[in-house]
C-alpha positions as CSV (number, residue, x, y, z in Angstrom):
1,G,-0.1,-0.2,0.2
2,D,1.0,3.4,0.0
3,V,3.1,5.3,3.1
4,Q,2.5,8.8,4.0
5,G,5.2,10.2,7.2
6,M,4.0,12.5,9.6
7,P,6.1,15.3,11.5
8,C,3.4,17.4,13.5
9,Q,2.4,20.0,16.1
10,A,2.4,20.4,19.8
11,Q,0.6,21.7,23.6
12,A,1.6,21.2,26.8
13,H,-1.1,21.6,29.8
14,P,-0.4,20.6,32.9
15,V,-0.1,18.0,30.9
16,L,0.6,19.2,26.9
17,P,3.5,18.8,24.1
18,G,2.8,17.9,20.6
19,C,3.5,17.0,16.8
20,Q,4.6,20.4,15.8
21,K,3.4,22.5,18.9
22,A,2.9,22.6,22.6
23,V,2.2,24.6,25.2
24,S,2.5,25.3,29.2
25,H,-0.3,26.8,31.2
26,G,1.0,27.6,34.1
27,P,2.7,24.9,36.8
28,P,2.7,20.9,36.0
29,K,-0.4,19.3,38.3
30,A,-0.8,16.1,39.8
31,F,-4.2,14.4,38.3
32,P,-6.1,12.9,41.5
33,D,-6.4,9.4,39.6
34,H,-3.3,7.4,38.2
35,P,-3.3,8.9,34.8
36,C,-1.7,6.4,32.7
37,H,-3.9,2.8,34.1
38,P,-6.8,2.4,31.8
39,P,-9.6,1.8,33.8
40,H,-8.7,5.5,34.9
41,S,-7.7,6.6,31.4
42,L,-10.4,5.3,29.3
43,H,-12.6,7.9,31.3
44,R,-10.4,10.6,31.4
45,A,-10.4,9.6,27.3
46,D,-13.7,11.1,27.3
47,H,-12.9,13.8,29.3
48,L,-10.5,14.7,27.0
49,A,-12.0,14.1,24.0
50,Q,-13.5,17.4,24.7
51,R,-10.4,19.1,24.1
52,C,-10.6,17.5,20.4
53,R,-13.6,18.6,19.0
54,Y,-11.9,21.5,17.7
55,S,-7.8,21.8,16.8
56,L,-5.4,22.9,18.9
57,Y,-5.1,26.5,17.7
58,T,-8.1,27.3,19.6
59,S,-7.2,25.7,22.6
60,G,-4.2,28.2,23.3
61,P,-0.6,28.6,22.4
62,T,1.1,25.7,20.8
63,L,4.7,25.0,20.1
64,D,6.3,23.5,16.4
65,M,7.4,20.1,17.7
66,P,9.8,18.0,15.0
67,V,8.4,14.0,14.5
68,P,9.9,11.9,15.9
69,S,11.6,13.4,18.9
70,S,11.4,13.9,22.7
71,F,9.9,17.0,23.5
72,N,12.2,17.5,26.3
73,D,15.5,19.5,24.8
74,V,14.0,20.9,22.1
75,G,13.4,24.0,23.3
76,Q,14.0,26.6,25.9
77,D,11.5,26.1,28.6
78,R,12.8,24.7,32.2
79,Q,9.3,23.4,33.0
80,L,8.9,21.9,29.7
81,R,12.2,20.1,30.6
82,S,10.8,18.0,33.0
83,F,7.1,18.1,32.3
84,V,5.5,14.9,34.3
85,G,1.7,14.8,32.7
86,W,-0.4,14.8,29.5
87,V,1.2,16.4,26.3
88,W,-0.9,17.0,23.4
89,Y,0.2,16.8,19.7
90,E,-1.6,17.3,16.8
91,R,-0.8,17.1,12.5
92,E,-3.5,17.8,9.6
93,A,-3.2,15.5,6.6
94,T,-4.5,16.0,3.0
95,L,-5.0,12.2,1.7
96,P,-4.6,11.4,-1.7
97,Q,-8.3,11.1,-3.3
98,R,-7.7,7.1,-3.8
99,W,-8.1,6.7,-0.2
100,T,-11.2,8.7,0.6
101,Q,-13.2,6.9,-2.2
102,D,-12.2,3.7,-2.5
103,L,-14.3,2.2,-0.2
104,G,-11.8,-0.8,-0.7
105,T,-8.9,0.6,0.1
106,R,-8.0,0.5,4.2
107,V,-6.3,3.2,5.5
108,V,-4.3,2.7,8.7
109,L,-2.2,5.1,11.3
110,R,0.9,3.8,12.3
111,I,2.5,5.6,15.6
112,G,6.2,3.6,16.0
113,S,6.2,4.5,19.7
114,A,4.7,7.3,22.5
115,H,6.0,7.5,25.7
116,Y,4.6,6.4,28.2
117,Y,0.6,5.7,27.9
118,A,-1.3,7.4,24.6
119,I,-4.7,8.0,23.3
120,V,-5.7,8.4,19.5
121,W,-8.1,10.7,18.1
122,V,-9.0,11.1,14.1
123,N,-11.4,14.2,13.3
124,G,-11.9,14.1,17.1
125,V,-12.8,10.4,17.2
126,H,-11.2,8.1,19.6
127,V,-9.6,5.7,17.6
128,A,-6.7,4.0,19.6
129,E,-4.8,3.8,23.4
130,H,-1.6,2.4,24.1
131,E,0.3,1.6,27.3
132,G,4.2,1.7,26.8
133,G,6.7,3.5,25.0
134,H,8.3,1.4,23.1
135,L,6.7,-0.5,21.2
136,P,4.6,0.0,17.8
137,F,0.7,0.4,17.9
138,E,-1.7,1.3,15.2
139,A,-5.6,1.8,14.4
140,D,-7.8,1.4,11.1
141,I,-9.2,4.6,10.5
142,S,-10.6,3.9,6.7
143,K,-14.4,4.3,7.9
144,L,-13.6,7.8,9.5
145,V,-12.0,9.5,6.2
146,Q,-14.3,7.8,4.1
147,S,-17.5,8.7,5.3
148,G,-17.6,12.5,4.6
149,P,-16.7,15.2,2.2
150,L,-13.0,16.3,3.7
151,A,-9.8,15.2,2.1
152,S,-7.8,15.6,5.1
153,C,-7.8,13.7,8.7
154,R,-7.2,15.7,12.0
155,I,-5.0,13.3,14.0
156,T,-4.4,14.0,17.6
157,V,-2.5,12.2,19.9
158,A,-2.2,12.8,23.7
159,I,0.2,11.1,25.4
160,N,1.2,11.1,29.4
161,N,4.7,10.2,30.7
162,T,3.7,9.2,34.4
163,L,5.4,6.2,35.5
164,T,4.1,4.7,38.3
165,P,4.6,1.5,40.3
166,H,2.7,-0.9,37.6
167,T,4.5,0.5,33.7
168,L,7.7,-0.6,32.3
169,P,9.7,1.1,33.1
170,P,8.7,1.7,36.9
171,G,8.2,4.9,38.5
172,T,6.4,6.7,41.5
173,I,4.9,10.1,41.9
174,L,6.3,11.8,45.6
175,H,3.8,14.9,46.5
176,Q,5.5,17.2,48.8
177,T,3.1,18.4,51.6
178,D,5.5,20.5,53.2
179,T,4.3,24.2,52.3
180,S,6.6,25.4,54.5
181,K,9.1,24.3,52.1
182,Y,7.2,23.2,48.7
183,P,4.3,25.6,46.8
184,K,0.8,23.6,47.6
185,G,0.3,20.6,45.1
186,Y,3.6,20.3,44.2
187,F,5.1,16.8,43.3
188,V,7.6,14.8,41.5
189,Q,8.7,11.8,39.5
190,N,10.4,9.5,41.2
191,I,12.2,6.9,39.6
192,N,14.9,4.3,40.5
193,F,16.7,3.5,36.9
194,D,19.4,5.6,35.7
195,F,18.1,7.0,32.5
196,F,16.0,10.4,31.9
197,N,12.6,10.0,31.7
198,Y,12.5,11.0,27.6
199,A,8.7,11.4,26.4
200,G,7.3,12.5,23.3
201,L,6.4,10.8,19.9
202,H,9.9,9.1,19.5
203,R,9.5,7.1,16.7
204,P,8.2,8.2,12.9
205,V,4.1,7.9,12.6
206,L,2.7,6.9,9.7
207,L,-0.1,6.6,7.2
208,Y,-0.5,3.7,5.3
209,T,-2.9,1.8,2.8
210,T,-3.7,-2.0,2.3
211,P,-6.6,-3.8,0.0
212,A,-9.6,-4.9,2.4
213,T,-8.4,-8.2,2.2
214,Y,-4.4,-8.2,3.4
215,I,-1.4,-9.6,4.6
216,D,-1.9,-9.0,8.5
217,D,1.1,-11.0,9.7
218,I,4.0,-13.2,8.9
219,T,5.9,-15.7,11.1
220,V,9.3,-17.2,10.0
221,S,11.6,-19.6,11.7
222,T,14.1,-21.7,10.0
223,S,16.3,-24.7,10.7
224,V,19.6,-26.5,8.5
225,D,19.8,-29.9,7.4
226,Q,22.9,-30.8,6.1
227,D,23.5,-27.8,3.6
228,T,19.7,-27.4,3.2
229,G,18.1,-24.8,4.7
230,L,14.4,-25.2,6.1
231,V,12.5,-22.0,6.1
232,D,9.2,-22.6,7.8
233,Y,6.8,-19.4,7.3
234,Q,3.0,-19.1,8.7
235,I,0.8,-16.0,6.7
236,F,-2.1,-14.6,8.6
237,V,-4.6,-12.7,6.2
238,E,-7.3,-10.0,7.6
239,G,-10.1,-8.8,6.1
240,G,-11.7,-12.3,3.9
241,E,-11.7,-16.0,3.3
242,H,-11.2,-16.3,-0.4
243,F,-7.9,-15.7,-1.3
244,Q,-4.7,-17.3,-2.8
245,L,-1.8,-17.1,-1.6
246,E,1.8,-17.4,-3.7
247,V,5.4,-18.2,-1.8
248,R,8.6,-17.2,-3.3
249,L,12.0,-17.0,-1.6
250,L,14.9,-14.9,-3.2
251,D,18.5,-15.2,-3.4
252,E,20.7,-11.1,-2.8
253,E,20.9,-11.7,-6.9
254,G,17.1,-11.8,-7.4
255,K,16.8,-15.6,-8.3
256,A,14.0,-17.5,-6.9
257,V,15.7,-20.6,-4.5
258,A,12.6,-22.2,-3.5
259,Q,8.7,-21.7,-3.7
260,G,5.2,-22.4,-2.4
261,T,1.3,-22.0,-1.7
262,G,-0.9,-21.5,0.9
263,G,-1.1,-19.7,4.9
264,R,1.7,-22.0,6.0
265,G,4.3,-24.5,4.7
266,Q,8.5,-25.2,4.4
267,L,10.7,-24.1,2.2
268,H,14.0,-26.0,1.1
269,V,16.9,-24.0,0.0
270,P,20.1,-26.5,-1.5
271,D,23.4,-25.2,-0.7
272,A,22.0,-22.7,1.9
273,H,24.0,-19.3,2.3
274,L,23.5,-19.1,6.0
275,W,22.8,-15.8,8.3
276,W,26.8,-15.1,10.3
277,P,27.2,-12.7,12.8
278,Y,29.4,-9.8,11.4
279,L,34.2,-10.6,12.0
280,M,32.4,-14.5,12.5
281,H,32.5,-15.6,8.4
282,E,33.8,-14.4,5.5
283,H,30.1,-13.3,4.3
284,P,28.4,-12.4,7.5
285,A,24.4,-11.4,7.2
286,Y,23.5,-13.3,4.2
287,L,19.6,-12.4,3.3
288,Y,17.2,-13.9,1.5
289,S,13.9,-12.6,0.1
290,L,10.7,-13.6,1.0
291,E,7.9,-12.5,-1.3
292,V,4.2,-13.3,-0.4
293,R,1.6,-12.3,-3.0
294,L,-2.1,-11.7,-1.8
295,T,-5.0,-12.6,-4.4
296,A,-8.5,-12.1,-3.3
297,Q,-11.8,-12.3,-4.6
298,T,-14.1,-9.3,-3.5
299,A,-17.9,-8.2,-4.9
300,A,-15.2,-5.5,-6.3
301,G,-13.1,-7.8,-8.5
302,S,-10.0,-9.5,-7.3
303,V,-7.5,-7.4,-5.1
304,S,-3.9,-8.0,-4.5
305,D,-1.6,-7.6,-1.5
306,F,1.8,-8.0,-1.5
307,Y,4.4,-8.0,1.3
308,T,8.3,-8.2,1.1
309,L,10.4,-9.8,4.2
310,P,14.3,-10.5,4.7
311,V,15.2,-14.1,5.9
312,G,18.2,-14.9,7.6
313,I,18.5,-18.9,7.4
314,R,20.4,-19.7,11.0
315,T,20.3,-21.7,13.9
316,V,20.6,-20.7,17.9
317,A,21.3,-23.4,20.7
318,V,22.2,-23.2,23.8
319,T,24.8,-25.9,25.9
320,E,26.1,-25.8,29.7
321,H,29.2,-23.9,28.6
322,Q,28.4,-22.5,25.1
323,F,26.2,-20.4,23.1
324,L,26.4,-21.7,19.5
325,I,25.2,-19.8,16.2
326,N,24.8,-22.2,13.3
327,G,26.4,-24.9,15.5
328,K,29.7,-23.1,15.9
329,P,30.3,-21.3,19.2
330,F,29.6,-18.2,19.5
331,Y,31.5,-15.6,22.2
332,F,29.6,-11.9,22.2
333,H,31.9,-8.7,22.2
334,G,29.7,-6.0,22.3
335,V,28.1,-2.9,23.7
336,N,25.2,-1.6,25.6
337,K,23.0,1.1,23.8
338,H,20.6,4.0,24.8
339,E,18.5,5.3,22.5
340,D,19.7,8.8,23.7
341,A,21.5,11.7,22.0
342,D,22.0,16.0,22.1
343,I,18.3,17.6,21.5
344,R,16.9,14.4,19.8
345,G,16.4,12.9,23.7
346,K,15.1,9.1,22.7
347,G,14.1,10.5,19.5
348,F,14.7,8.1,16.5
349,D,17.0,9.9,14.0
350,W,18.6,8.0,10.4
351,P,22.0,9.9,10.2
352,L,22.7,9.2,14.0
353,L,22.0,5.8,13.3
354,V,23.9,5.2,10.5
355,K,26.8,7.1,12.2
356,D,26.9,4.5,15.5
357,F,26.5,1.7,13.7
358,N,29.6,2.6,11.5
359,L,31.3,3.3,15.1
360,L,29.8,-0.5,15.9
361,R,31.7,-1.9,12.7
362,W,34.8,0.1,13.5
363,L,35.0,-1.0,17.4
364,G,34.7,-4.7,15.9
365,A,31.4,-5.2,18.2
366,N,29.4,-8.3,17.2
367,A,26.3,-7.5,19.7
368,F,24.4,-5.3,21.8
369,R,20.7,-4.9,23.1
370,P,18.8,-2.2,21.3
371,Y,15.1,-1.0,21.1
372,A,13.7,0.3,17.8
373,E,12.5,-1.8,14.9
374,E,14.8,0.5,12.2
375,V,17.8,-0.4,14.5
376,M,16.6,-4.3,14.4
377,Q,16.8,-4.2,10.4
378,L,20.6,-2.7,10.4
379,C,21.3,-5.3,12.5
380,D,20.0,-8.0,10.2
381,R,21.7,-6.0,7.3
382,Y,25.0,-6.1,9.4
383,G,25.0,-9.1,11.0
384,I,25.2,-7.1,14.5
385,V,23.6,-9.9,17.1
386,V,20.7,-8.6,19.3
387,I,19.6,-9.8,23.2
388,D,16.2,-8.2,22.2
389,E,14.8,-7.0,26.0
390,S,11.7,-5.6,27.0
391,P,12.1,-1.8,28.6
392,G,11.7,-3.7,32.3
393,V,14.4,-2.0,33.6
394,V,14.5,-2.3,37.6
395,P,10.8,-3.6,37.2
396,A,10.6,-3.8,41.0
397,A,11.4,-2.8,44.7
398,L,9.2,-3.8,46.8
399,P,6.9,-7.1,46.4
400,A,3.9,-5.2,45.6
401,H,5.3,-3.8,42.8
402,Y,5.5,-7.9,41.0
403,G,1.7,-7.8,41.7
404,N,-1.1,-9.1,39.2
405,V,-1.4,-5.6,37.3
406,S,2.6,-5.6,36.6
407,L,2.7,-9.5,35.6
408,Q,-0.6,-8.3,33.5
409,H,1.2,-5.5,31.8
410,H,4.6,-7.5,31.7
411,L,3.6,-10.5,29.6
412,E,1.5,-7.9,27.1
413,V,5.0,-6.3,26.6
414,M,6.5,-9.3,25.9
415,E,3.4,-10.3,23.2
416,E,4.1,-7.1,21.5
417,L,7.8,-7.3,21.7
418,V,8.2,-10.9,20.3
419,R,5.3,-10.0,17.7
420,R,7.4,-6.9,16.1
421,D,10.4,-8.8,16.2
422,K,10.2,-12.3,16.0
423,N,11.3,-12.6,12.2
424,H,14.6,-10.9,12.8
425,P,17.7,-13.5,12.4
426,A,19.8,-11.1,14.5
427,V,17.4,-11.5,17.4
428,V,19.1,-15.0,19.0
429,M,17.7,-13.9,22.7
430,W,14.6,-12.8,24.4
431,S,15.7,-10.6,27.8
432,V,12.8,-10.4,29.5
433,A,13.9,-7.1,32.1
434,N,16.7,-5.4,33.4
435,E,18.4,-5.5,37.0
436,P,15.2,-6.5,38.8
437,A,14.9,-7.3,42.4
438,S,14.4,-10.7,41.7
439,F,15.9,-11.4,45.3
440,L,12.1,-10.5,46.7
441,K,9.9,-13.8,47.3
442,P,7.3,-13.1,45.0
443,A,10.1,-13.1,41.9
444,G,10.0,-16.5,41.5
445,Y,6.5,-17.1,40.2
446,Y,7.1,-13.5,38.2
447,F,10.0,-14.4,36.2
448,K,8.7,-18.2,36.2
449,T,5.3,-17.0,34.3
450,L,6.9,-14.6,32.4
451,I,9.9,-17.0,30.9
452,A,7.5,-19.9,30.2
453,H,5.2,-17.0,28.4
454,T,8.1,-15.5,26.5
455,K,9.4,-19.3,25.8
456,A,6.1,-20.2,24.0
457,L,5.6,-16.9,21.8
458,D,8.5,-18.1,20.5
459,P,10.1,-21.7,21.0
460,S,13.1,-21.2,19.0
461,R,14.9,-18.6,20.5
462,P,16.6,-19.4,24.4
463,V,15.2,-16.5,27.1
464,T,16.9,-14.4,29.7
465,F,17.3,-11.2,31.7
466,V,20.1,-9.1,32.9
467,T,20.7,-9.6,36.7
468,N,22.6,-7.7,39.8
469,S,21.2,-9.6,42.3
470,N,23.5,-12.2,44.3
471,Y,23.4,-15.5,43.0
472,E,22.4,-17.3,45.9
473,A,19.6,-15.4,46.3
474,D,18.4,-14.8,42.8
475,L,14.6,-16.2,42.7
476,G,14.6,-16.2,38.6
477,A,17.9,-17.1,37.8
478,P,16.7,-20.7,37.8
479,Y,14.2,-20.2,34.4
480,V,16.9,-18.5,32.3
481,D,18.9,-20.3,29.8
482,V,22.2,-18.1,29.8
483,I,23.2,-15.9,33.2
484,C,23.3,-12.3,32.2
485,V,25.5,-10.5,34.9
486,N,25.7,-6.6,35.4
487,S,28.9,-5.3,37.7
488,Y,30.7,-2.8,38.6
489,Y,34.0,-3.6,41.0
490,S,35.9,-1.1,41.8
491,W,33.4,1.7,40.8
492,Y,30.2,1.7,43.1
493,H,31.8,0.0,45.9
494,D,35.8,-0.3,46.9
495,Y,36.3,3.1,44.9
496,G,39.2,3.5,43.0
497,H,40.6,0.1,44.3
498,M,41.0,-2.1,40.9
499,E,43.5,-3.8,42.8
500,V,40.1,-6.6,44.3
501,I,38.5,-6.8,40.6
502,Q,40.0,-10.1,39.3
503,L,39.7,-11.9,43.2
504,Q,35.9,-10.3,42.8
505,L,35.0,-11.0,39.2
506,T,36.6,-14.2,39.5
507,T,34.3,-15.6,42.5
508,Q,31.4,-13.8,41.0
509,F,31.7,-16.4,38.0
510,E,32.7,-18.9,39.7
511,N,30.3,-19.0,42.1
512,W,27.2,-19.0,39.3
513,Y,28.6,-21.4,37.7
514,R,29.1,-24.2,40.1
515,T,24.9,-23.2,41.3
516,Y,23.4,-23.0,37.8
517,Q,26.1,-24.6,34.9
518,K,24.6,-22.4,32.5
519,P,26.6,-20.1,30.2
520,I,27.5,-16.6,31.2
521,I,27.5,-13.2,29.7
522,Q,29.3,-10.3,31.6
523,S,26.1,-7.9,30.6
524,E,27.2,-4.7,32.2
525,Y,30.9,-3.5,33.3
526,G,32.6,-0.6,33.4
527,A,33.3,3.4,34.7
528,D,32.2,6.7,34.2
529,T,35.1,9.1,32.8
530,I,35.0,12.6,31.7
531,A,36.7,13.1,28.2
532,G,40.1,14.8,28.6
533,F,40.1,14.2,32.0
534,H,43.8,12.4,33.1
535,Q,45.7,11.1,36.2
536,D,48.3,8.8,35.9
537,P,48.1,6.8,38.3
538,P,44.8,6.5,37.7
539,L,41.7,8.1,40.0
540,M,37.7,7.5,39.0
541,F,36.3,9.4,36.4
542,S,39.7,9.6,34.4
543,E,40.7,8.2,30.9
544,E,43.1,5.8,32.4
545,Y,41.2,4.8,35.5
546,Q,38.7,3.7,32.6
547,K,41.3,1.9,30.5
548,G,42.6,0.1,34.0
549,L,39.3,-1.2,35.3
550,L,38.7,-2.7,31.9
551,E,41.8,-4.0,31.3
552,Q,41.3,-5.9,34.7
553,Y,38.0,-7.1,33.9
554,H,39.5,-8.6,30.8
555,L,42.2,-11.0,32.1
556,V,39.4,-12.7,34.1
557,L,37.2,-12.4,30.7
558,D,40.5,-14.4,29.6
559,Q,40.1,-17.2,31.4
560,K,36.6,-17.9,31.8
561,R,35.8,-17.8,28.0
562,K,37.6,-20.9,27.9
563,E,35.4,-22.0,29.9
564,Y,31.8,-21.0,30.5
565,V,31.5,-17.1,30.1
566,V,30.3,-16.5,26.5
567,G,30.4,-12.9,25.9
568,E,30.9,-9.1,27.1
569,L,28.9,-6.6,26.7
570,I,30.9,-2.6,27.7
571,W,28.2,-0.1,29.6
572,N,28.3,1.7,28.1
573,F,28.4,2.7,24.2
574,A,27.9,6.3,24.6
575,D,27.8,8.8,27.1
576,F,23.7,9.5,27.6
577,M,21.5,12.0,30.0
578,T,20.1,10.8,33.1
579,N,18.0,12.5,35.9
580,Q,20.2,15.2,38.1
581,S,22.0,14.0,41.1
582,P,24.7,15.1,42.7
583,Q,26.7,11.6,41.2
584,R,25.5,12.1,37.6
585,V,27.7,15.1,35.9
586,M,25.4,16.4,32.8
587,G,24.4,12.2,32.4
588,N,25.9,9.0,33.5
589,K,29.8,9.5,31.3
590,K,30.7,5.4,31.1
591,G,30.5,5.6,27.6
592,I,33.4,4.7,25.8
593,F,32.3,7.2,23.3
594,T,31.0,11.0,24.7
595,R,27.6,11.8,23.6
596,Q,28.5,13.4,20.4
597,R,30.2,10.4,19.6
598,Q,33.4,11.2,19.8
599,P,36.2,8.4,21.3
600,K,37.9,8.2,24.7
601,G,41.1,6.5,25.5
602,A,38.8,3.1,26.1
603,A,36.6,2.8,23.0
604,F,40.9,2.4,21.3
605,L,41.4,-0.5,24.0
606,L,38.0,-2.1,23.8
607,R,38.7,-1.8,19.8
608,E,41.9,-3.8,20.0
609,R,40.6,-6.1,21.9
610,Y,37.5,-7.1,19.9
611,W,39.0,-7.2,16.6
612,K,41.6,-9.4,18.1
613,L,39.0,-11.5,19.6
614,A,37.3,-11.8,16.2
615,N,40.6,-13.5,15.2
616,E,39.9,-16.1,17.8
617,T,36.5,-17.0,17.1
618,R,35.9,-16.4,13.3
619,Y,34.3,-19.0,10.5
620,P,36.1,-20.6,8.5
621,W,39.0,-20.4,10.3
622,S,40.9,-17.3,8.6
623,A,42.3,-14.1,10.3
624,V,41.0,-11.1,9.4
625,K,43.2,-9.4,7.6
626,S,42.4,-5.7,8.0
627,P,40.0,-3.8,10.6
628,C,37.2,-4.0,8.4
629,L,35.7,-6.8,5.7
630,E,38.1,-6.2,2.1
631,N,34.8,-6.0,0.5
632,S,33.3,-3.3,2.9
633,P,32.9,0.5,2.2
634,F,33.5,1.3,5.7
635,T,37.2,1.0,5.4
636,L,40.1,2.8,7.1
């Protein structure tokens, strides 16, 4: 079908910004009810709908607001930067005549992400609500745009960034009642996670069309039988029952290598090119194209829908001490990465993304933990392996936070995540959470249920969560396939004493492996570093200290990767913004690159290590002759 992009306009009310306009009417005010929980917001949607009868222009001043972008850092308003509550986005879109007059055309509004709770109206009519700020949602708006004389539609999105104990990530609203210190009604948003709660429309907003009978979803799984690749497919069709499906698999030259018919089947690919991670093979990231053609018979005649899905043929398996891709041991050497940059906040930006991928390839990194779907697509193309994680960052600090409301939402988030990313060959493992309070008693049942549900959604991939709990106390670890451990020795304790790192890290690995006999990834480690700060002997926050700390970790990792450690991911790829506190100097400075993507000394140390690791783990067993693949456009 056709696609139209959507920039925007916004308003900030005691709760508002938007797609190209935003306003602030006085200081933020807290709502007496839970602003993000669906039962209340449904009531609130009726209340807020009164605002949507007319354009935002008529309700007060607005601000131009780029989309995608966070609203926080694009203006000069201090209140807008730390705003908590409802913000409003609005955009008038002129539609092609065929969209509005052809009743056989289905018109869909798709929102890539809206942080955190969103309510959507079209021409003042409520069409959708969505909870969660990291995943896409959409609404069929055909009847609204095809029912009248208008060739345009007014799209209004109200977004509430309030975080509660039941959101992912969670937070609390703290009301300050001492009127000798705080104005009446004063409140702040408290969070336990270490990144700034950027908000807004962070990913593209699109209008697109399909026929009335259309391809709704495709599920692909792959396996290998000797030299033959096996591609199992299932196609889901909506809007009609009388249709035919034709399927073709094309190689990178556009040649058909297999074909089939019907909604379910298995394609056999003789002498298949496998999808290999970057630097693990001389021809990494080989992608086939699965072409699906739908022909449907309707009262108006025959209609067709067409979709092309990139497919990588590869297998993933886990043993007691190895992570296998295509039957070969794979070692994760990569980064952790926030969606974060100057001005944009968490807003998606193609030039920034391409720069980041160039840095990853320069670094020799083969893995990371991202969010946006466009990132997943590039990972498929470049062979960067993904541990695909839900936004369940520090999902609990109290037993009550592990209740049924939180669990139900977490299950729904994993359903949305698996549905979005299940076909990406780069995704080799699901992660359901990061640093939860998994030592609390309710955590056992919570993670057992959550991990079992994720495995039921996708039996083809291992499941983990990233822990920083003690190995004896962690109640979720029995249910994971791979142990992912975060530790910050000689940073958050034993300040400055790098001499204890080797002993403490060795003890950490041996305790976890002795208890669970599962492969282990050092999923986070690092030190804050202010670019340009130098001190020798090394002191904390200097570039020398970051390099020295990494070197101490690497000495132990080099021993344990011969046994059962299967990966290391530095925290962090780049400096990123956090809430203000005495511990954070304009954000978290653990990046090996600055927030502007310039290297600190540790980037060169890590680059040397990662290319050395790549040469040791390459298959077929031939050395990488240069820091980039010979036929790569990314030469030095």
